[in-house]
C-alpha positions in Angstrom: 7.5 24.2 -10.8 4.0 25.0 -8.6 3.2 23.2 -5.5 1.3 20.4 -6.9 4.1 19.3 -9.2 6.3 19.4 -6.2 4.1 17.2 -4.3 3.8 14.7 -6.9 7.4 14.8 -7.6 8.0 13.9 -4.1 5.3 11.1 -4.2 7.1 9.7 -7.3 10.6 9.8 -5.5 9.0 8.2 -2.5 7.4 5.4 -4.6 10.7 4.6 -6.3 12.4 4.8 -3.1 9.8 1.9 -2.2 10.4 0.2 -5.2 14.1 0.0 -4.3 13.3 -1.3 -0.9 11.3 -3.9 -2.2 14.1 -5.2 -4.4 16.6 -4.8 -1.8 14.3 -6.9 0.9 14.0 -9.7 -1.6 17.8 -10.3 -1.7 17.9 -9.5 2.3 14.9 -11.5 3.8 13.8 -15.1 2.9 10.9 -17.2 3.8 7.9 -15.8 6.0 9.9 -12.4 6.9 10.2 -11.7 3.0 6.5 -11.9 2.6 5.8 -9.7 5.7 8.2 -7.0 4.6 7.0 -7.1 1.0 3.5 -6.8 1.9 4.3 -4.0 4.5 6.0 -2.1 1.8 3.1 -2.9 -0.7 0.7 -1.6 1.8 2.8 2.0 2.0 2.8 2.2 -1.6 -0.8 1.6 -2.1 -1.6 4.3 0.8 0.6 6.8 -1.4 -1.1 6.0 -4.4 -4.7 6.2 -2.6 -3.9 9.2 -0.7 -2.1 11.4 -3.2 -2.9 10.2 -6.9 -6.6 9.5 -6.1 -6.9 12.4 -3.9 -8.4 10.9 -0.9 -6.5 13.5 1.3 -8.8 16.3 -0.7 -12.3 14.3 -0.1 -14.6 14.5 2.9 -16.0 11.8 5.3 -18.1 9.6 3.2 -15.6 9.2 0.0 -12.9 8.3 3.0 -15.1 5.9 4.8 -16.0 4.2 1.8 -12.3 3.8 1.0 -11.6 2.2 4.3 -14.5 -0.1 4.0 -13.2 -1.2 0.9 -9.8 -1.8 2.3 -11.3 -3.5 5.3 -13.6 -5.8 3.0 -10.3 -6.7 0.9 -8.5 -7.8 4.4 -11.6 -10.0 5.4 -11.3 -11.7 1.9 -7.5 -12.1 2.2 -8.1 -13.6 6.0 -11.0 -16.1 4.8 -8.5 -17.1 2.1 -5.5 -17.7 4.3 -7.9 -19.6 6.9 -9.0 -21.9 4.3 -5.8 -22.6 2.8 -4.4 -23.2 6.5 -7.4 -25.5 7.2 -6.4 -27.9 4.2 
């Protein structure tokens, strides 16, 4: 097994561990803490997928800048959605 396969196997194992953490958190936490913990675990899983499977770790500045910009824009859209829901 070469270095790339070992790295991808490690990432896959990390994603499986985070999946089990998500399942465990659904039994342990209830209410608002459940949403916070689940979104935190989902953010870590998304970061692993972006960094390793989409190969953002190998890219240079402009590609990373656009990826961060997309994540920031998604955060803005989610924030406005939450604010709209809270204002009703």
